[in-house]
ROVOVO-332209 format. One record per residue (C-alpha): x, y, z; chain; residue in one letter; residue number from 1. Coordinates in pm, 1 decimal. Example, Ala and Ser with C-alpha at 12.3 -4.5 7.8 and 13.67 -1.06 7.14 Angstrom:
<pts>
((1230.0,-450.0,780.0),"A","a",1)
((1367.0,-106.0,714.0),"A","s",2)
</pts>
This chain:
<pts>
((7.3,14.5,-11.1),"A","m",1)
((290.7,196.0,80.7),"A","r",2)
((434.9,230.4,-350.9),"A","r",3)
((112.2,415.4,-388.3),"A","w",4)
((88.6,699.6,-88.8),"A","a",5)
((382.0,917.1,-279.5),"A","f",6)
((222.2,874.4,-661.8),"A","p",7)
((-189.6,898.0,-476.5),"A","t",8)
((-41.8,1241.9,-218.5),"A","l",9)
((122.1,1415.6,-566.9),"A","a",10)
((-251.7,1368.7,-747.7),"A","a",11)
((-462.2,1486.2,-439.9),"A","v",12)
((-162.5,1829.2,-478.1),"A","l",13)
((-174.6,1880.1,-719.4),"A","g",14)
((-550.2,1861.4,-817.3),"A","s",15)
((-539.0,2083.0,-507.2),"A","g",16)
((-403.0,2319.1,-727.9),"A","f",17)
((-525.2,2317.4,-1040.5),"A","f",18)
((-879.0,2359.2,-821.9),"A","f",19)
((-768.9,2683.8,-682.5),"A","l",20)
((-691.5,2725.3,-1027.5),"A","q",21)
((-1033.1,2718.8,-1101.6),"A","y",22)
((-1175.6,2905.2,-834.7),"A","v",23)
((-931.7,3236.5,-863.7),"A","r",24)
((-992.6,3187.9,-1306.3),"A","w",25)
((-1238.0,3495.6,-1276.4),"A","e",26)
((-1044.7,3766.3,-957.7),"A","e",27)
((-1003.2,4125.2,-1113.2),"A","p",28)
((-620.0,4332.8,-1221.3),"A","l",29)
((-516.3,4440.1,-903.7),"A","g",30)
((-354.1,4803.1,-888.1),"A","l",31)
((-27.2,4671.8,-995.5),"A","d",32)
((-127.2,4435.5,-1272.8),"A","q",33)
((-243.7,4694.4,-1466.5),"A","g",34)
((-65.2,4881.8,-1495.6),"A","l",35)
((214.5,4550.2,-1673.2),"A","f",36)
((-52.5,4482.9,-1843.8),"A","a",37)
((52.9,4819.3,-2002.9),"A","c",38)
((351.4,4726.6,-2060.4),"A","f",39)
((201.8,4348.5,-2177.7),"A","g",40)
((-6.9,4576.0,-2476.8),"A","r",41)
((263.1,4826.9,-2619.8),"A","w",42)
((612.0,4726.0,-2563.8),"A","v",43)
((571.5,4521.8,-2846.5),"A","p",44)
((368.7,4778.8,-3060.5),"A","r",45)
((700.5,4970.4,-3009.3),"A","g",46)
((656.6,5167.2,-2657.4),"A","w",47)
((1052.2,5122.6,-2446.2),"A","l",48)
((1022.6,5123.8,-2071.6),"A","p",49)
((1145.0,5326.7,-1880.9),"A","y",50)
((1164.9,5594.6,-2185.8),"A","r",51)
((769.1,5545.2,-2339.2),"A","d",52)
((549.3,5421.1,-2031.2),"A","i",53)
((756.5,5442.6,-1723.2),"A","w",54)
((792.7,5228.0,-1398.2),"A","d",55)
((1028.0,5168.4,-1158.5),"A","s",56)
((1131.5,4815.3,-1130.7),"A","k",57)
((1378.9,4601.8,-1367.6),"A","p",58)
((1219.8,4543.4,-1655.8),"A","p",59)
((1227.0,4137.3,-1584.1),"A","g",60)
((847.4,4192.3,-1503.2),"A","i",61)
((745.6,4427.0,-1851.2),"A","f",62)
((875.2,4158.8,-2078.3),"A","y",63)
((749.0,3854.8,-1883.5),"A","t",64)
((360.6,4012.0,-1921.8),"A","y",65)
((504.1,4033.4,-2215.3),"A","v",66)
((568.9,3740.8,-2315.3),"A","l",67)
((299.4,3600.1,-2091.8),"A","a",68)
((59.5,3745.4,-2342.3),"A","f",69)
((220.7,3658.1,-2670.3),"A","s",70)
((200.7,3335.0,-2594.0),"A","l",71)
((-199.8,3312.6,-2389.3),"A","f",72)
((-323.7,3624.7,-2554.0),"A","g",73)
((-399.7,3945.7,-2417.8),"A","e",74)
((-611.9,3931.2,-2094.0),"A","g",75)
((-714.5,3892.0,-1776.5),"A","v",76)
((-663.5,3544.5,-1790.6),"A","r",77)
((-430.7,3482.4,-1950.4),"A","s",78)
((-252.2,3644.2,-1747.7),"A","l",79)
((-362.6,3433.3,-1453.2),"A","w",80)
((-294.4,3121.6,-1693.8),"A","t",81)
((45.5,3181.5,-1751.2),"A","f",82)
((85.2,3265.4,-1415.7),"A","e",83)
((-56.6,2877.4,-1278.0),"A","a",84)
((183.0,2766.8,-1565.7),"A","v",85)
((487.1,2958.2,-1377.6),"A","w",86)
((427.0,2903.5,-1018.5),"A","i",87)
((381.4,2497.2,-1088.2),"A","g",88)
((743.4,2549.2,-1264.4),"A","a",89)
((919.9,2719.4,-962.3),"A","t",90)
((739.7,2405.1,-806.1),"A","a",91)
((844.9,2108.8,-1024.2),"A","l",92)
((1217.9,2218.2,-929.9),"A","v",93)
((1166.8,2277.2,-575.8),"A","i",94)
((1003.5,1889.4,-587.0),"A","f",95)
((1324.3,1849.0,-786.0),"A","l",96)
((1608.1,1999.7,-561.4),"A","l",97)
((1392.7,1834.0,-228.4),"A","g",98)
((1404.4,1466.6,-378.6),"A","r",99)
((1796.8,1533.5,-475.3),"A","k",100)
((1919.4,1704.2,-113.5),"A","i",101)
((1686.6,1402.1,47.7),"A","w",102)
((1411.7,1208.2,-99.7),"A","g",103)
((1089.8,1235.4,-285.8),"A","g",104)
((861.0,1280.1,-38.4),"A","w",105)
((1122.9,1600.4,69.7),"A","e",106)
((1072.5,1680.2,-206.5),"A","g",107)
((644.5,1717.4,-273.9),"A","l",108)
((633.0,1839.0,107.4),"A","a",109)
((814.0,2114.7,-28.9),"A","s",110)
((667.4,2182.7,-347.2),"A","a",111)
((288.3,2216.6,-133.9),"A","f",112)
((439.9,2468.0,95.9),"A","f",113)
((575.4,2619.7,-153.3),"A","f",114)
((214.0,2684.1,-349.0),"A","v",115)
((59.6,2729.2,18.0),"A","f",116)
((262.4,3035.2,179.7),"A","f",117)
((270.6,3178.8,-228.4),"A","l",118)
((-140.9,3139.0,-214.5),"A","y",119)
((-91.6,3264.9,134.0),"A","s",120)
((-451.2,3534.2,158.1),"A","p",121)
((-194.4,3778.9,382.0),"A","t",122)
((26.5,3900.3,120.6),"A","w",123)
((-327.5,4019.8,-59.2),"A","g",124)
((-499.6,3770.5,-217.7),"A","g",125)
((-579.5,3921.7,-601.5),"A","f",126)
((-332.6,4188.5,-513.9),"A","w",127)
((40.3,3996.7,-463.9),"A","a",128)
((-60.3,3794.0,-827.5),"A","r",129)
((164.3,3795.5,-1133.9),"A","a",130)
((442.2,4039.1,-895.6),"A","q",131)
((786.2,4002.0,-983.8),"A","a",132)
((792.2,3846.3,-619.8),"A","e",133)
((632.5,3515.8,-779.6),"A","v",134)
((806.7,3528.7,-1113.3),"A","f",135)
((1150.9,3603.7,-974.8),"A","l",136)
((1076.3,3230.8,-741.8),"A","t",137)
((1187.5,3026.7,-1007.2),"A","f",138)
((1555.1,3174.4,-1148.2),"A","p",139)
((1578.5,3238.3,-746.7),"A","m",140)
((1484.2,2852.9,-706.8),"A","a",141)
((1705.7,2736.7,-982.7),"A","a",142)
((2025.4,2930.7,-886.6),"A","a",143)
((1965.1,2780.1,-534.9),"A","a",144)
((1951.0,2416.7,-735.3),"A","y",145)
((2267.9,2463.2,-959.7),"A","f",146)
((2487.1,2634.3,-595.4),"A","a",147)
((2416.6,2297.2,-503.5),"A","f",148)
((2544.0,2115.3,-772.3),"A","m",149)
((2801.4,2351.3,-856.0),"A","a",150)
((3022.5,2152.2,-967.1),"A","r",151)
((3272.9,2278.6,-1236.1),"A","g",152)
((3250.0,2559.0,-1443.8),"A","v",153)
((2922.4,2564.2,-1554.7),"A","v",154)
((2747.2,2518.8,-1227.0),"A","f",155)
((2878.8,2797.7,-1098.0),"A","p",156)
((2828.3,2981.2,-1407.8),"A","l",157)
((2450.3,2862.1,-1397.4),"A","l",158)
((2440.7,2972.0,-1068.4),"A","t",159)
((2489.7,3316.2,-1072.7),"A","g",160)
((2269.8,3389.5,-1453.3),"A","v",161)
((2009.9,3281.2,-1264.4),"A","f",162)
((2044.2,3467.2,-960.1),"A","a",163)
((2110.0,3760.3,-1230.9),"A","g",164)
((1768.6,3684.9,-1404.1),"A","l",165)
((1531.8,3694.5,-987.8),"A","a",166)
((1723.3,4072.8,-1008.5),"A","s",167)
((1624.2,4142.4,-1341.0),"A","l",168)
((1225.7,4158.2,-1139.4),"A","y",169)
((1365.0,4335.6,-778.8),"A","k",170)
((1715.1,4407.8,-662.4),"A","l",171)
((1706.9,4300.2,-302.0),"A","p",172)
((1702.9,3924.7,-529.8),"A","a",173)
((2037.7,3963.5,-597.3),"A","l",174)
((2106.1,3849.9,-236.2),"A","l",175)
((2103.2,3528.5,-171.7),"A","p",176)
((2348.8,3463.8,-384.1),"A","a",177)
((2590.0,3659.2,-165.6),"A","a",178)
((2519.6,3300.7,91.0),"A","g",179)
((2616.6,3031.8,-177.3),"A","w",180)
((2981.5,3130.3,-134.8),"A","p",181)
((2964.8,3009.8,242.6),"A","a",182)
((2873.9,2717.5,165.8),"A","f",183)
((3122.4,2611.4,-124.4),"A","w",184)
((3292.1,2736.0,187.8),"A","w",185)
((3188.2,2520.3,428.5),"A","a",186)
((3177.8,2241.2,136.0),"A","r",187)
((3562.3,2316.5,121.0),"A","k",188)
((3487.8,2310.1,-286.9),"A","g",189)
((3727.5,2552.7,-496.1),"A","e",190)
((3516.8,2859.1,-293.3),"A","t",191)
((3725.9,3159.8,-497.0),"A","l",192)
((3712.1,2973.4,-852.3),"A","r",193)
((3286.4,2880.4,-781.1),"A","k",194)
((3314.5,3240.9,-624.1),"A","s",195)
((3399.1,3430.2,-962.0),"A","a",196)
((3250.5,3182.3,-1214.0),"A","w",197)
((2926.5,3330.3,-1005.5),"A","m",198)
((2972.1,3680.8,-1039.5),"A","l",199)
((3020.4,3615.0,-1438.3),"A","v",200)
((2713.8,3417.7,-1449.4),"A","g",201)
((2517.2,3736.3,-1248.9),"A","i",202)
((2675.2,4056.8,-1533.8),"A","v",203)
((2599.8,3817.0,-1772.2),"A","l",204)
((2222.3,3923.5,-1808.9),"A","p",205)
((2258.0,4275.9,-1686.9),"A","w",206)
((2506.8,4356.4,-1922.9),"A","t",207)
((2256.5,4197.4,-2205.0),"A","g",208)
((1973.6,4430.6,-2053.3),"A","v",209)
((2245.3,4740.4,-2009.9),"A","l",210)
((2329.7,4699.1,-2381.0),"A","g",211)
((1985.9,4689.5,-2438.4),"A","c",212)
((1890.9,5050.8,-2347.0),"A","f",213)
((2257.6,5185.4,-2492.0),"A","l",214)
((2208.0,5096.1,-2827.0),"A","a",215)
((1808.7,5258.9,-2822.2),"A","k",216)
((1980.6,5560.7,-2620.1),"A","g",217)
((1789.7,5479.2,-2352.4),"A","a",218)
((2058.8,5387.8,-2030.0),"A","i",219)
((1952.7,5739.0,-1817.0),"A","g",220)
((1618.1,5644.0,-1831.7),"A","d",221)
((1626.6,5276.2,-1644.6),"A","l",222)
((1881.0,5402.2,-1417.6),"A","v",223)
((1666.7,5728.4,-1289.2),"A","e",224)
((1348.2,5486.6,-1269.8),"A","a",225)
((1511.0,5137.9,-1061.8),"A","v",226)
((1846.2,5365.3,-912.5),"A","w",227)
((1714.7,5683.2,-878.8),"A","t",228)
((1389.6,5704.9,-819.1),"A","y",229)
((1413.3,5305.5,-616.0),"A","s",230)
((1630.0,5431.2,-334.5),"A","r",231)
((1400.9,5829.1,-302.9),"A","e",232)
((1157.5,5564.9,-307.8),"A","y",233)
((1274.3,5367.9,-0.6),"A","a",234)
((1391.0,5676.6,178.4),"A","s",235)
((1028.0,5827.8,180.3),"A","v",236)
((897.0,5446.2,322.2),"A","v",237)
((1097.7,5450.9,554.0),"A","g",238)
((1064.4,5786.7,764.8),"A","w",239)
((1104.5,5783.0,1035.8),"A","g",240)
((1084.5,5403.6,1099.4),"A","h",241)
((1436.4,5263.1,1227.2),"A","s",242)
((1576.3,4983.1,1090.2),"A","w",243)
((1605.8,4763.1,1347.1),"A","l",244)
((1221.3,4841.2,1408.0),"A","g",245)
((1121.9,4748.9,1026.1),"A","t",246)
((1342.6,4397.2,1073.2),"A","l",247)
((1165.9,4347.9,1369.2),"A","w",248)
((880.1,4436.3,1107.9),"A","g",249)
((920.9,4222.9,827.1),"A","g",250)
((975.0,3869.2,1129.7),"A","i",251)
((630.2,3928.2,1280.0),"A","r",252)
((492.3,4008.5,940.6),"A","g",253)
((644.6,3665.4,801.7),"A","l",254)
((494.1,3525.5,1132.3),"A","v",255)
((176.0,3589.4,1128.7),"A","s",256)
((149.0,3580.1,749.2),"A","g",257)
((195.4,3204.2,741.7),"A","s",258)
((226.2,3078.6,1067.6),"A","p",259)
((184.2,2678.9,950.1),"A","f",260)
((491.5,2757.5,718.7),"A","t",261)
((702.6,2889.6,926.1),"A","v",262)
((677.8,2660.1,1247.0),"A","f",263)
((750.1,2369.7,1015.1),"A","w",264)
((1040.7,2603.8,848.3),"A","g",265)
((1138.7,2705.4,1183.0),"A","v",266)
((1166.0,2282.6,1271.6),"A","v",267)
((1368.3,2246.0,931.7),"A","g",268)
((1607.7,2482.3,995.5),"A","m",269)
((1674.3,2328.5,1374.8),"A","v",270)
((1682.5,1929.9,1254.2),"A","l",271)
((1885.0,1978.0,913.8),"A","i",272)
((2257.6,1878.3,876.1),"A","g",273)
((2509.1,2184.3,965.1),"A","r",274)
((2691.6,2156.3,648.3),"A","e",275)
((2310.9,2205.8,452.1),"A","l",276)
((2275.0,2447.4,674.6),"A","a",277)
((2497.8,2720.4,468.1),"A","w",278)
((2297.8,2657.1,207.1),"A","w",279)
((2004.7,2729.9,320.7),"A","l",280)
((2050.0,2948.7,620.1),"A","g",281)
((2179.4,3238.2,462.1),"A","p",282)
((1948.0,3172.2,159.1),"A","w",283)
((1656.0,3298.3,386.4),"A","l",284)
((1781.5,3510.6,607.1),"A","a",285)
((1984.7,3696.8,326.7),"A","l",286)
((1602.4,3663.0,150.7),"A","a",287)
((1448.0,3827.5,441.3),"A","l",288)
((1676.6,4104.7,430.8),"A","v",289)
((1566.9,4188.3,78.2),"A","g",290)
((1186.4,4194.7,203.1),"A","v",291)
((1318.3,4398.4,482.1),"A","v",292)
((1538.1,4664.1,258.3),"A","l",293)
((1276.5,4743.6,58.0),"A","q",294)
((1209.2,4909.6,393.1),"A","r",295)
((773.6,4911.7,220.4),"A","q",296)
((697.4,4489.1,446.8),"A","l",297)
((421.6,4510.9,152.9),"A","a",298)
((236.3,4148.0,160.8),"A","g",299)
((367.3,4055.2,-226.3),"A","y",300)
((698.5,4158.3,-88.7),"A","h",301)
((726.8,3860.7,159.0),"A","f",302)
((748.7,3596.3,-122.4),"A","l",303)
((1082.4,3672.3,-134.5),"A","l",304)
((1156.4,3456.9,59.5),"A","v",305)
((879.3,3167.6,-55.2),"A","a",306)
((1162.1,2911.3,-191.6),"A","s",307)
((1374.5,2931.2,90.4),"A","p",308)
((1086.1,2876.8,297.4),"A","l",309)
((956.3,2556.4,122.4),"A","a",310)
((1241.2,2371.9,159.5),"A","i",311)
((1308.2,2371.4,483.0),"A","a",312)
((940.5,2303.5,563.9),"A","s",313)
((868.5,2070.4,306.8),"A","g",314)
((1246.7,1913.3,557.0),"A","y",315)
((1074.9,1974.2,804.4),"A","g",316)
((735.4,1788.3,796.7),"A","l",317)
((868.6,1491.0,621.3),"A","a",318)
((1187.4,1452.5,900.1),"A","r",319)
((918.1,1465.7,1173.1),"A","t",320)
((641.8,1230.0,995.5),"A","a",321)
((936.7,1038.5,972.2),"A","r",322)
((985.7,1017.0,1333.0),"A","g",323)
((662.2,960.7,1426.1),"A","l",324)
((631.7,635.5,1169.9),"A","l",325)
((1021.5,500.7,1265.3),"A","s",326)
((1028.3,571.8,1619.9),"A","a",327)
((961.3,331.4,1948.8),"A","s",328)
((652.4,424.6,2180.7),"A","r",329)
((822.5,696.6,2440.2),"A","l",330)
((1014.3,870.1,2145.3),"A","r",331)
((712.6,955.2,1928.0),"A","k",332)
((544.4,1133.7,2175.1),"A","l",333)
((749.2,1449.4,2052.4),"A","l",334)
((726.5,1461.7,1662.8),"A","p",335)
((305.8,1373.6,1762.6),"A","a",336)
((334.7,1658.7,1926.6),"A","s",337)
((488.5,1871.2,1676.8),"A","g",338)
((254.8,1740.2,1401.9),"A","l",339)
((-54.7,1870.9,1595.3),"A","s",340)
((57.7,2142.3,1652.1),"A","l",341)
((133.1,2225.0,1341.2),"A","g",342)
((-228.3,2076.7,1296.8),"A","l",343)
((-316.6,2365.2,1484.4),"A","i",344)
((-113.1,2626.2,1247.4),"A","f",345)
((-332.8,2473.2,933.5),"A","l",346)
((-668.9,2501.9,1117.8),"A","w",347)
((-665.7,2898.1,1155.4),"A","v",348)
((-486.1,2938.2,851.8),"A","e",349)
((-741.2,2771.7,684.9),"A","g",350)
((-1038.3,2966.7,832.6),"A","i",351)
((-812.5,3272.5,660.7),"A","r",352)
((-847.8,3047.4,273.2),"A","w",353)
((-1173.2,3024.2,363.2),"A","r",354)
((-1284.4,3351.2,412.0),"A","e",355)
((-1002.1,3472.7,149.8),"A","a",356)
((-1130.8,3236.1,-173.9),"A","y",357)
((-1456.3,3144.0,-7.8),"A","g",358)
((-1612.7,3349.0,-286.8),"A","p",359)
((-1477.6,3291.3,-608.9),"A","g",360)
((-1624.3,2881.2,-533.6),"A","w",361)
((-1966.7,3110.4,-410.6),"A","a",362)
((-1961.1,3298.6,-776.2),"A","y",363)
((-1769.9,3001.5,-961.4),"A","r",364)
((-2073.2,2784.0,-865.4),"A","r",365)
((-2314.0,3057.2,-900.5),"A","g",366)
((-2431.1,3163.7,-498.3),"A","a",367)
((-2346.7,3480.4,-608.4),"A","l",368)
((-2359.2,3744.0,-873.1),"A","t",369)
((-2029.2,3871.8,-1026.7),"A","r",370)
((-2084.9,4293.6,-931.5),"A","e",371)
((-2107.7,4084.8,-620.8),"A","a",372)
((-1768.8,3933.9,-622.0),"A","y",373)
((-1563.2,4177.9,-818.6),"A","i",374)
((-1711.4,4417.4,-603.6),"A","g",375)
((-1626.3,4260.0,-281.2),"A","g",376)
((-1215.0,4364.6,-404.1),"A","f",377)
((-1248.0,4718.3,-304.6),"A","d",378)
((-964.5,4860.6,-122.6),"A","r",379)
((-1066.4,5184.2,-75.0),"A","g",380)
((-937.8,5418.4,-331.4),"A","f",381)
((-934.6,5156.9,-509.8),"A","f",382)
((-1190.8,4930.7,-706.9),"A","s",383)
((-1143.2,4671.7,-961.0),"A","p",384)
((-1580.1,4699.5,-1029.7),"A","l",385)
((-1506.5,5102.5,-1150.5),"A","e",386)
((-1261.1,5006.3,-1346.5),"A","q",387)
((-1409.7,4772.2,-1564.0),"A","e",388)
((-1703.6,4986.4,-1535.4),"A","k",389)
((-1501.4,5275.8,-1665.7),"A","i",390)
((-1286.4,5080.5,-1909.2),"A","a",391)
((-1619.3,4925.3,-2066.7),"A","r",392)
((-1815.5,5319.3,-2119.3),"A","y",393)
((-1417.8,5478.9,-2221.9),"A","v",394)
((-1459.4,5148.9,-2438.9),"A","r",395)
((-1820.0,5242.9,-2612.7),"A","r",396)
((-1760.9,5628.4,-2630.5),"A","h",397)
((-1400.7,5609.4,-2839.9),"A","t",398)
((-1262.9,5523.0,-3114.2),"A","e",399)
((-966.5,5214.9,-3202.0),"A","e",400)
((-651.8,5425.5,-3186.8),"A","g",401)
((-836.6,5679.8,-2965.8),"A","d",402)
((-617.0,5793.7,-2629.2),"A","a",403)
((-646.7,5828.4,-2318.5),"A","i",404)
((-500.9,5941.0,-1967.4),"A","l",405)
((-623.4,5834.1,-1574.2),"A","v",406)
((-560.0,6131.0,-1363.8),"A","w",407)
((-542.3,5872.4,-1092.9),"A","g",408)
((-467.7,5545.2,-961.5),"A","l",409)
((-639.9,5316.3,-1195.8),"A","s",410)
((-375.6,5224.5,-1520.2),"A","p",411)
((-616.0,4885.3,-1536.8),"A","g",412)
((-853.5,5126.1,-1744.2),"A","v",413)
((-590.7,5165.1,-2020.6),"A","y",414)
((-554.2,4862.9,-2052.3),"A","f",415)
((-974.7,4693.6,-2060.6),"A","l",416)
((-1063.8,5003.3,-2282.7),"A","s",417)
((-751.2,4906.1,-2517.8),"A","e",418)
((-779.7,5295.1,-2547.8),"A","r",419)
((-365.5,5403.0,-2514.7),"A","r",420)
((-176.1,5617.9,-2196.8),"A","p",421)
((-152.6,5950.9,-2317.4),"A","v",422)
((143.6,5995.8,-2041.3),"A","t",423)
((454.1,5870.3,-2064.4),"A","r",424)
((286.2,5805.1,-1684.9),"A","y",425)
((-17.1,5581.4,-1644.6),"A","p",426)
((73.9,5459.4,-1317.0),"A","f",427)
((291.3,5683.9,-1120.9),"A","h",428)
((164.4,6072.9,-1175.7),"A","h",429)
((214.3,6166.4,-830.4),"A","l",430)
((520.5,6279.7,-1028.7),"A","l",431)
((425.3,6489.8,-1228.6),"A","l",432)
((283.1,6659.3,-880.9),"A","t",433)
((383.2,6810.6,-598.1),"A","e",434)
((384.6,6479.2,-407.6),"A","a",435)
((653.5,6479.5,-113.8),"A","p",436)
((812.1,6126.2,-395.3),"A","l",437)
((800.2,6390.5,-745.0),"A","s",438)
((929.4,6704.4,-507.0),"A","l",439)
((1247.4,6476.0,-426.6),"A","r",440)
((1278.9,6347.1,-742.4),"A","l",441)
((1488.4,6604.5,-914.8),"A","p",442)
((1356.8,6725.8,-1241.2),"A","g",443)
((999.8,6809.8,-1192.5),"A","l",444)
((940.0,7081.5,-1419.5),"A","e",445)
((1094.7,6934.5,-1720.3),"A","e",446)
((869.2,6640.4,-1683.5),"A","r",447)
((581.0,6897.4,-1614.6),"A","r",448)
((729.8,7031.5,-1977.3),"A","r",449)
((722.8,6725.7,-2144.4),"A","r",450)
((439.2,6582.1,-1970.4),"A","f",451)
((180.0,6928.5,-2161.3),"A","l",452)
((352.2,6899.0,-2487.6),"A","k",453)
((266.4,6494.8,-2561.8),"A","r",454)
((-142.4,6652.0,-2385.2),"A","l",455)
((-124.1,6961.4,-2689.0),"A","r",456)
((53.1,6804.5,-2907.3),"A","t",457)
((-247.2,6463.8,-2932.8),"A","a",458)
((-482.9,6602.0,-2723.1),"A","p",459)
((-648.6,6263.4,-2573.1),"A","p",460)
((-1023.9,6192.0,-2644.0),"A","a",461)
((-1106.7,6152.4,-2200.4),"A","y",462)
((-968.3,6276.5,-1908.0),"A","i",463)
((-1037.2,6054.9,-1583.4),"A","l",464)
((-955.2,6279.2,-1299.6),"A","v",465)
((-980.9,6090.1,-912.1),"A","g",466)
((-1160.0,6233.6,-626.0),"A","v",467)
((-1126.9,6145.1,-266.1),"A","m",468)
((-831.3,5918.3,-382.4),"A","d",469)
((-613.7,5986.7,-137.1),"A","p",470)
((-293.4,5720.1,-92.9),"A","n",471)
((10.8,5652.7,153.5),"A","g",472)
((222.1,5897.6,-88.8),"A","f",473)
((-69.9,6175.7,-197.5),"A","e",474)
((-216.1,6351.4,69.5),"A","p",475)
((-424.4,6541.8,-151.0),"A","l",476)
((-649.8,6434.2,-389.1),"A","d",477)
((-614.9,6340.0,-766.9),"A","s",478)
((-842.2,6675.7,-888.5),"A","y",479)
((-680.9,6923.0,-602.9),"A","t",480)
((-307.5,6801.7,-789.3),"A","q",481)
((-529.2,6890.4,-1119.5),"A","m",482)
((-633.7,7311.4,-920.6),"A","l",483)
((-234.5,7289.6,-820.3),"A","r",484)
((-126.8,7203.1,-1206.7),"A","f",485)
((-232.7,7543.3,-1306.1),"A","s",486)
((-181.5,7441.6,-1622.2),"A","e",487)
((-263.4,7076.7,-1681.9),"A","f",488)
((-600.6,7278.0,-1505.8),"A","h",489)
((-531.0,7600.9,-1793.0),"A","r",490)
((-565.2,7264.6,-2082.8),"A","f",491)
((-880.4,7076.8,-1928.9),"A","v",492)
((-1056.2,7360.1,-1816.3),"A","s",493)
((-1001.8,7467.3,-2201.4),"A","e",494)
((-1038.8,7179.9,-2447.3),"A","g",495)
((-1296.6,7002.2,-2252.3),"A","y",496)
((-1581.4,6970.4,-2104.2),"A","e",497)
((-1741.2,6727.2,-1788.6),"A","y",498)
((-1959.0,6464.7,-1886.3),"A","e",499)
((-1965.9,6227.6,-1671.6),"A","t",500)
((-1885.8,6036.1,-1303.8),"A","r",501)
((-1818.1,5667.9,-1233.1),"A","i",502)
((-1702.3,5629.4,-905.3),"A","g",503)
((-1433.1,5800.3,-770.8),"A","h",504)
((-1380.8,5940.4,-1076.3),"A","f",505)
((-1484.3,6214.7,-1286.1),"A","l",506)
((-1494.1,6195.3,-1698.5),"A","l",507)
((-1375.6,6480.0,-1869.6),"A","f",508)
((-1452.7,6479.4,-2275.8),"A","r",509)
((-1259.2,6665.3,-2523.1),"A","r",510)
((-1453.6,6937.7,-2715.5),"A","r",511)
((-1523.0,6829.1,-3104.2),"A","s",512)
</pts>
């Protein structure tokens, strides 16, 4: 009977993964995903990130959306399909890694914990989907695999290549690479030579990226976005918070985010052998440092630790289960207590899962209307339902090829309406205002001058202005920002007329 236990459990877990995709299939675009989808649509049409359409992340996430839409079509469901394939592939790498080190059960448990942690509702649910932190898990896991193998020249080189690819999504993802030389040192295996080849591998992806942007004359735009802006952003986010306090907040956030995974991760790190601790420990610790360095402690930032924590948790659970089966009667008490405590944590998280994903299941079986379901995803000033309504209205009242301007936080309107943004900043319109973050980044007057030039050269068919939408980075709502930006306000007043209001947005139509 035991020979059937492993494939049966693997089939059950695989079925659970597909069922979860089915339940989450109709989730809407979040705020960030709406922005990235704009890159996915217009970059293949000749737009260059940073120069023509702006965000502060490294380019990996933008071209991943391009890949997703090229493979499955330009749509929200297409994105979720691609994400499911990507996560499944990453879970497979983690399974192979666990099986290579310990055995099949450890690998299977690690793959389970990876998906379980990644989909923890605490990280934001739909808000955390298809983020850079989700996609960098694959190259990070691959880098760890080759770091563990680390023979000859090829494996250290591949360690660096995949670590470099991970950093093309988020720069802090490069930190774990600093820990693997310690593992090679513990193995007494030509640490300097392997580290040198790893460094070469890290440089290769960035050499290609910088070479491409240099050839297009946009290297300055990339550096401003990825380095200058990100540095100022971290300063603004961290204002008034000590590093020690942020670190403590990161630890608390991790533990409260998925106590079931963290519990078994701690057990795994306690039970792991000394040599492997040099491989997994620095990887996990430096990934957490990468979360803390961003200062914001957003839920999806914690996904940086998903891969190493899942491997530690998988080993902890499998080793404890083996101990329960093989130990003598009295010695079964400790592993049995551990499994019981783990079940309590699982029950607590199960309540969260039911609350978060229950509406999706209710909608899929017809017990909830779409409007009620999508309305449940509102996040204060941001409403996916409102975004969809605005996009439908704009699509009905404009023609293909028209441009629009969304002066507020709802970049998904561009993507869903299939109308191109007239601004370089479909998300970061705050960089055109007197918001604190905008004032810290040099060049406000030049950014405004270019923005107004674009508006006058090709006036958009509609201008959508947000009301009652202040947030942590913008103390004033979007309408007030427009009033304070006198030239922009004059442009709207003279060339546009108010037509209607949908939710948090006033819609102004260009006069004939």
